[in-house]
FISE-133331 format. One record per atom (N, C-alpha, C, O): x, y, z. Coordinates in steps of 0.05 Angstrom, whole numbers, plus 32768, in hexadecimal, padded with zeros to 4 digits. Atoms other than C-alpha are relative to their C-alpha. Example, Ala and Ser with C-alpha at 12.3 -4.5 7.8 and 13.67 -1.06 7.14 Angstrom:
2
80127FE88000
80F67FA6809C
801280188000
80278018800D
7FF07FE87FFF
81117FEB808F
7FF18016800E
7FFB802C8012
END
This chain:
220
80117FE88000
800080008000
801280198000
8026801A800D
7FF17FE78001
801880467FF0
7FFF800E801B
7FEA800F8028
7FFF7FF17FE6
802F806E802D
8000801E7FFB
800880277FE5
7FFF7FE28003
802880B98039
801D80097FFC
80307FFD8005
7FE57FF58005
806280E38022
800D8009801A
80258005801D
7FF67FF87FE6
806A80FF8068
7FF07FF18016
7FDC7FFC801F
801080117FEE
805280C78097
7FFB800C801C
7FE5800B8026
80047FF57FE5
805E80E980DA
7FEE80188000
7FDD801B8012
80117FE88002
803F812B80C5
7FE47FF87FFB
7FD180058005
801C800A8005
8003810580AA
7FF47FF48019
7FDD7FF8801F
800A800C7FE8
7FFD80DE80EA
7FF980158015
7FE580128023
80067FEA7FEE
7FFF811F8112
7FE4800B7FF9
7FD48010800B
80197FF58008
7FC5813A80EA
7FE97FED8006
7FD47FF6800F
801580137FFB
7F9C80FA80EF
7FFA7FFD801E
7FE37FFA8025
800480017FE3
7FA680F7813A
7FF08018800A
7FDF8015801B
800D7FE77FF6
7F90813F8143
7FE580057FF4
7FD480138000
80197FF8800E
7F5681418111
7FED7FEA7FFA
7FD87FEF7FEE
801280168006
7F3780FC810D
7FFB7FEF8018
80087FF2802D
800680137FEB
7F1880C68138
800C7FE47FFA
80027FD08005
7FF4801A8008
7F44808F8119
800F7FF58018
801980048029
7FF1800D7FEB
7F64805D8147
801E80017FFA
802680077FE3
7FE380008004
7FAF805A8151
80097FEB7FEC
801B7FEF7FDC
7FF980168012
7FB18018812B
7FFA80097FE3
800B80047FD2
80077FF7801B
7F8D803680EE
801580157FF5
801D80137FDE
7FED7FEC8008
7FBC807280ED
801C7FF47FFB
80297FFB7FE8
7FE6800D8003
7FFA804680F6
80027FF17FE6
80167FF27FD8
800080108018
7FE7801880BD
800180127FE7
800F800C7FD4
80007FEE8018
7FD98052808D
801A800E7FFD
802380127FE6
7FE87FF08002
80188078809E
801A7FEF8001
80307FFA7FFD
7FE980117FFF
8046803C80A4
801080048019
802980018018
7FF27FFC7FE6
8057804A80ED
7FF77FEA8013
7FE57FDA800E
800880137FEB
80548020812C
7FEA800D8010
7FE980258013
80177FF67FF0
801580268155
8009800F8019
7FFD80238020
7FF67FF27FE9
803E803A8192
800B801C7FF9
800A802E8009
7FF67FE68009
805E8072816A
7FE980147FFC
7FEC802B8002
80177FEF8003
801A808D8158
7FF58009801B
7FED8020801F
80097FF97FE5
8006808A81A1
80128015800D
80098026801B
7FED7FEC7FF5
804580B181B3
7FFC801B7FF3
8000802F8000
80077FE6800D
803180E68180
7FE8800C800E
7FE880258013
80187FF67FF2
7FED80EB81A2
8007800A801C
7FF9801C8027
7FF87FF87FE5
801080F281E6
801580168000
801F801D8015
7FEC7FEB8003
803E812981CB
801C7FF88009
802B80088014
7FE5800A7FFA
807B80FE81D6
80127FFE7FE7
802A7FFD7FE9
7FF38002801A
808D80F9818C
7FF580157FED
7FDD801B7FEF
80097FEC8014
808A812E8154
7FF48018800D
7FDF80228004
800A7FE97FF1
807F81668186
800480197FEF
801A801E7FE5
7FFF7FE7800F
806F81A78161
80007FFB7FE2
8002800F7FD3
80008006801D
806C8184811D
7FE580097FF4
7FD080038000
80197FF7800E
803981A380EC
7FF47FE87FF3
80017FD97FE4
800E8016800C
8005817080D8
7FFB80047FE2
7FF9801B7FD9
80057FFF801D
7FF98160808E
7FE67FF27FFB
7FE37FDA8001
801A800B8006
7FB281558076
80037FED7FE8
80097FF67FD2
7FFE80138016
7FB38115804B
7FEA80037FEB
7FED7FFC7FD4
80167FFB8013
7F708127802C
800780167FED
800380147FD4
7FF87FEA8010
7F8981698013
80187FF97FEE
801B80047FD8
7FE88008800F
7FCA81497FFC
7FF97FEB7FEA
800A7FE47FDA
800880138014
7FA281177FD2
80087FE38006
80077FD27FF5
7FF7801A7FF8
7FBB80DB7FF9
7FE97FEF800D
7FEC7FD78010
8017800D7FF3
7F7780CA8019
7FE780107FF9
7FE780287FF7
80197FF38006
7F2F80D88007
7FF080058019
7FF37FF6802D
80107FFA7FE9
7EFD80F78037
7FEC7FE98006
7FE77FE3801D
801280177FFD
7ECD80BC802B
800E7FE9800E
80027FDC801F
7FF180167FF4
7F03808A803E
80058006801D
80057FF5802E
7FFB7FF77FE4
7F1380B2807D
7FE87FFC8011
7FEA7FF28027
801880027FF1
7ECB80B48093
7FF87FE28003
7FED7FDB8018
8006801C7FFE
7EC2806A8084
800F7FF28017
80047FE38026
7FF0800D7FEC
7EFB805580B1
7FFB800C801C
80007FFF8030
80077FF47FE6
7EE6808680E8
7FE77FF2800B
7FE47FF08024
8018800F7FF7
7EA4806080EB
80047FE38005
7FF37FD68011
7FFA801C7FFC
7EC5801C80EC
801D7FFD800A
802F80007FFA
7FE580027FF4
7F008012811B
80107FE97FF6
80287FE87FF9
7FF18018800A
7F117FCF80FB
800980047FE3
80187FF37FD9
7FF97FFC801D
7F177FEC80B4
801C800C7FFE
802780188011
7FE67FF58006
7F5980008095
7FFE80147FEA
7FF080117FD6
80007FEB8014
7F66803F806E
800D7FF77FE6
80227FE97FE6
7FF48006801A
7F7380388024
8008801A7FF2
7FF7802D7FF0
7FF67FE8800C
7F9D806C8001
7FF180067FE6
7FE97FF47FD8
800D7FF88019
7F7E80947FC9
80127FFB7FE8
802B7FFD7FEB
7FF080048018
7F9480867F82
800A801B7FF6
7FFB802F7FF7
7FF57FE6800A
7FC180BC7F65
7FF0800A7FE8
7FEA7FFA7FD6
800F7FF58016
7F9C80EB7F37
801180077FE8
800780097FD1
7FEE7FF98015
7FD980FC7F0E
800A7FE77FF2
80117FD47FFF
7FF78017800E
7FEC80CB7ED7
801E7FFC8004
802D800F8005
7FE480067FFD
802F80A87EDE
800E80057FE6
800380017FD1
7FF27FFB8018
806480BC7EAD
80067FE67FF0
800C7FD27FFC
7FFC80178011
806C808D7E72
801E7FFF7FF7
802A80147FF2
7FE580038009
80AF80717E5F
800280037FE2
7FF17FF87FD3
7FFC7FFB801C
80C780887E1B
801A7FF47FF6
802E7FF38005
7FE7800B800C
80F980687DED
801180167FF6
8008802A7FEB
7FEE7FEC8009
8136808F7DDD
801C7FF68000
80217FDE8004
7FE480088000
8181808F7DD9
80097FF7801C
7FFE80008030
7FF5800A7FE6
81A8806A7E0F
800C80178010
801A80288004
7FF47FEB7FEF
81BB80977E4A
801D7FFA8004
80257FE4800A
7FE380027FFC
820580A47E4F
800980118017
800280298017
7FF77FF07FEA
822580BB7E90
801180187FF6
801E80167FE1
7FF17FE78008
824481017E8E
801E7FFA7FFC
802A80057FEA
7FE480068001
828980E57E9B
80087FF17FE6
80207FF17FDE
7FFA80108018
828480B87E5D
7FFA800F7FE6
800180057FD1
80097FF38018
826780EB7E2C
8017800A7FEF
8015800B7FD6
7FEA7FF68010
82AB81067E17
800D7FEA7FF0
801D7FEF7FDE
7FF58016800E
82BD80C07DFF
7FF07FF77FE8
7FF87FE77FD8
801180098016
828480BA7DCE
800B80057FE4
80087FF47FD3
7FF47FFC801B
82A780DA7D92
80147FEA7FF9
80167FE17FE2
7FED80158005
82DF80A67D99
7FF27FE67FF9
7FFA7FD87FE7
801080198006
82AB806E7D9A
7FF380027FE5
7FF27FEE7FD6
800C7FFC801A
8287808B7D5E
80147FFB7FEA
800E7FEE7FD6
7FEB80038015
82C8808F7D36
80077FE27FFD
800C7FD97FE6
7FF9801C8002
82D780467D47
7FEA7FF07FF2
7FF07FDF7FE1
8016800E800D
8292802E7D32
7FFE80067FE3
7FF97FF57FD2
80017FF8801C
829280567CF2
80167FF37FEF
80137FEC7FD8
7FE9800B800E
82D7803C7CE0
7FFE7FE27FFC
80047FD87FE6
8001801E8001
82CB7FF27CF0
7FE67FF57FF5
7FE67FDE7FEB
801A800A8008
82817FEB7CE0
7FF280167FF0
7FDE80217FFA
800D7FEB8010
826E801B7CA7
7FE37FFA7FFA
7FD4800C7FF3
801C80078006
822D7FF57C9D
7FED80078016
7FD580068013
80117FF97FE9
8214800B7CE1
7FF4801C7FFB
8003802F7FF5
800D7FE68005
81E180447CDB
800480138017
800B800B802D
7FFE7FEB7FEB
81E180857D02
7FED7FFA8016
7FF37FFF802E
801480067FEC
81A2806F7D26
80097FEA8013
80057FEB802B
7FF680167FF0
81C2802F7D3E
801780098012
80188002802A
7FEA7FF67FF0
820180537D56
7FF580128017
7FFE8011802E
800B7FEE7FED
81D680877D79
7FF47FF18018
7FF87FF9802F
800C800F7FEA
81AF80537DA1
80147FEF800F
80117FEB8027
7FEC80127FF4
81EC80287DAF
8010800F8016
80148004802B
7FEE7FF27FED
8217805D7DD2
7FF4801A800B
800180288019
800E7FE97FF4
81E380937DE2
800A801B7FF6
8010802C8006
7FF77FE7800B
81F880CA7DB3
7FEA800A7FEC
7FD57FFF7FEA
80137FF48013
81D680F67D7E
800A7FFD7FE4
80227FFA7FDF
7FF88003801C
81D580F17D33
801180177FF6
802480127FE6
7FEE7FEB8008
81F381377D29
801D7FFB8009
803080027FFA
7FE580067FF7
822F81217D53
800D7FEB7FEF
80247FEC7FE8
7FF580158011
823780E27D2A
8008800B7FE4
801D80047FDA
7FFA7FF4801A
8234810A7CE9
801980118001
802980117FEE
7FE97FEF7FFE
8268813B7D02
801A7FEF8002
802F7FF77FF8
7FE980127FFF
829781007D11
80057FF47FE5
801C7FF07FDD
7FFE800D801B
828980E07CCD
800E80137FED
8021800C7FDF
7FF57FED8013
8299811F7CA5
80178011800B
802080247FFE
7FE97FF37FF3
82D081367CD5
7FFC801E8004
800F802D8002
80067FE47FF9
82AD81777CE6
7FFC8004801E
7FF5801A8027
80027FFE7FE3
82AC81687D31
80148014800B
802B80158000
7FEF7FEB7FF6
82CA819F7D5A
801A7FF5800C
802E8004800D
7FE8800C7FF4
82FC816E7D7A
800B7FEA7FEE
80177FD77FF8
7FF780158013
830D81467D3B
801D7FF98003
80247FE28001
7FE380067FFF
8358814D7D44
80077FEE8018
801C7FE28017
7FF980107FE8
8355812A7D88
7FF07FE78002
7FF27FD88015
801180187FFF
832380F37D77
80117FE87FF8
801F7FE87FE4
7FF280188004
834280AE7D7C
7FEC7FE88001
7FE17FE48016
801380178000
831780717D68
80067FEC8016
801C7FE28018
7FFE80137FEA
830B80457DA4
7FE67FEF8002
7FD17FF97FFD
801780137FFD
82DE80097DB1
7FED800A8015
7FF6800F802C
80137FF67FEC
829E80217DD4
7FFD7FED8018
7FF57FF6802E
800280137FE9
829E7FE17DFF
801680068014
80118007802C
7FEA7FF97FEE
82E27FF37E1B
7FFD801B800E
8007801F8024
80057FE67FF3
82CB803A7E28
7FE87FFF8013
7FE380138022
801680027FEE
828F80207E4F
7FE6800D7FF6
7FD580138006
80187FF3800B
825B803E7E20
7FEB7FEC7FF8
7FD47FF37FF4
801480158007
82397FFC7E0F
800D7FE58008
80247FE3800F
7FF6801B7FFA
823F7FB17E1D
80087FF27FE6
7FFF7FF97FD0
7FF880108017
825F7F7E7DEF
7FE87FF37FF3
7FE77FF17FDA
8018800D800C
821C7F5B7DE6
7FF080147FEF
7FE7800D7FD9
800F7FEC800F
81F97F9B7DD0
800F80077FE6
8002800A7FD1
7FF17FFA8018
82317FAA7D9F
7FFE7FEA7FEB
7FFA7FEF7FD3
800280178012
822E7F647D81
7FE57FFF7FF3
7FE27FF97FDB
801B8000800B
81E37F697D78
7FFC80157FEA
7FF180107FD5
80027FEA8014
81E77FAC7D54
80107FFA7FE7
80077FFF7FD1
7FF080088017
821F7F937D27
7FF27FEC7FEF
7FF17FED7FD6
800E8015800F
81F77F557D14
7FE8800C7FF0
7FE480047FD9
80177FF4800E
81B97F7F7D03
800A80117FE9
7FFE80107FD3
7FF67FEF8015
81E27FB17CDB
800A7FF07FE8
80057FF77FD1
7FF680118015
82047F7B7CB3
7FEA7FF27FF1
7FEB7FEF7FD8
8017800D800D
81C37F577CA6
7FF180137FED
7FE9800C7FD8
800E7FEC8010
81A37F977C8C
801180077FE7
8006800D7FD2
7FEF7FF98016
81E07FA57C60
80037FE87FEC
800D7FEC7FD6
7FFE80178012
81DC7F5F7C43
801A7FF18001
801F7FDF7FF1
7FE6800E7FFE
82227F4A7C58
7FFE7FE5800E
800D7FD38008
800580197FF4
82077F137C84
7FE27FFD8001
7FD380107FFC
801D80057FFF
81C37EF37C8D
7FF87FF8801C
80047FE78028
800A80067FE5
819C7EF27CCD
7FF17FE68000
7FEC7FDB7FEB
801080197FFE
81757EB67CE6
7FE780017FF0
7FDF7FED7FE3
801A7FFF800F
81347ECF7CC8
80057FFF7FE3
7FF57FF27FD4
7FFA8000801D
81557EDA7C84
80077FE47FF7
7FFF7FDB7FE2
7FF8801B8007
81737E947C85
7FE77FEE7FFE
7FE77FDC7FED
801880127FFF
812F7E757C94
7FEE80067FE8
7FE27FF37FDE
80137FF98015
81097E9B7C5E
800C80057FE5
7FFE80097FD2
7FF37FFB8019
813D7EA57C29
8002801D7FF9
800680247FE2
7FFF7FE48004
813D7EF07C32
801C800A8000
802F7FFA8002
7FE67FF37FFF
81777F227C31
80127FF57FEA
802A7FF27FEF
7FF080078017
818F7F0B7BED
80067FE27FFD
80147FDB7FEA
7FFB801C8002
81917EC07BF9
7FEC7FF47FEC
7FD47FF97FEF
8011800D8013
81757E977BBF
7FF57FE7800D
80037FD8801A
800B80187FF5
81457E607BD2
800C7FE77FF3
80137FE87FDC
7FF58019800B
815D7E197BC9
7FEF7FF67FE9
7FD77FF77FEA
800E800A8017
814B7DFA7B86
7FF17FE78007
7FFB7FD78018
800F80187FF9
81157DC47B89
800E7FE87FF5
801B7FE97FE0
7FF380188009
812E7D7D7B82
7FF57FF77FE5
7FDE7FFA7FDF
8008800A801A
812D7D5F7B3C
7FEE7FE88002
7FF17FD88014
801280177FFE
80F47D2F7B2F
800E7FE67FFA
80207FE57FE9
7FF4801A8004
81077CE67B32
7FF87FF47FE5
7FE27FF77FDC
8006800C801A
810D7CC17AEF
7FEF7FE78004
7FF47FD78016
801080187FFD
80D87C8C7AE4
80107FE77FFA
80217FE77FE9
7FF280198004
80F07C457AE8
7FF97FF47FE5
7FE17FF57FDE
8007800B801B
80F57C227AA3
7FEE7FE88003
7FEF7FD98016
801380168000
80BE7BF17A92
800E7FE67FFB
80217FE57FEB
7FF3801A8004
80D17BA87A97
7FFC7FF57FE4
7FE67FF77FD9
8003800B801B
80DF7B867A54
7FEF7FE68001
7FF17FD78014
801180188001
80AC7B507A40
80117FE77FFE
80257FE67FEF
7FF2801A8001
80C37B097A4A
7FF87FF17FE7
7FE57FF87FD9
800580108018
80C57AD57A13
7FE57FF28002
7FD87FEE7FED
8019800F7FFD
80897AB17A2F
7FE880127FFA
7FD4800A7FF0
80177FEF8005
805D7AEF7A2C
7FFE80087FE3
7FE980107FDB
80017FF9801C
80707AFC79E3
7FF97FE97FEE
7FE87FEB7FDD
800480188011
80737AB679C4
7FEE7FEC800F
7FF47FE68026
801180137FF2
803C7A8479D4
800F7FE68004
80217FDF7FF5
7FF380197FFA
80507A4379F3
7FF67FEB7FEC
7FE47FF07FDD
800780168012
804C7A0079CE
7FE47FF68004
7FD67FF07FF1
801B80097FFA
800D79EC79F2
7FEC80137FF6
7FD7800A7FEB
80147FED8009
7FE97A2B79E1
7FFF80017FE2
7FEA80077FD6
80008000801E
7FFF7A267998
7FEF7FE97FF6
7FE17FEC7FE2
800F80178009
7FE179E07992
7FE280058004
7FD27FFB7FF4
801C7FFA7FFC
7FA079FA79AF
7FF680117FE9
7FDE80187FE9
END
């Protein structure tokens, strides 16, 4: 169950403004029942300003009144009214300390794997396409100091990620064939020729008995 953002301040307000039991307040705020009792006895959180959970959107007035009328009931937190942020796909995040190494990694990838697209490089090491283009055409502001280095050694990606991107880039370029292409004959592979039809077996030659009648049949 979701807990209040400020549990002690919420407990102070509930003790001072509601008829809830110590158990109900303790369960809702994630505190021990004795701690709530100490708040009521001014032994804990003395002088602390209470926080109204209804006004904060953490509890509804209807739920508060329901539990005040039933000492055995437990408070249920209100559902947040604001939608949760959605995760969006984008370039890989690169730590600030590693960002200065990205031009070296780009130069290494461009030199060793020219079939790799700018989009693949961008996602692999968390850079932008304009930066990749500036390294390709040597218009980068620090071109004179760029030294091609393996992005795995620089800590910008893992070896597995690099191998996957290389395999996809080569498959798209037609230099190698991926599993799907091998199964369907795609990516420039010609399908296997059908087997030649089997030659029919020659008919057996007629025997002498079937061509020439026997002596007995001739007499008949």
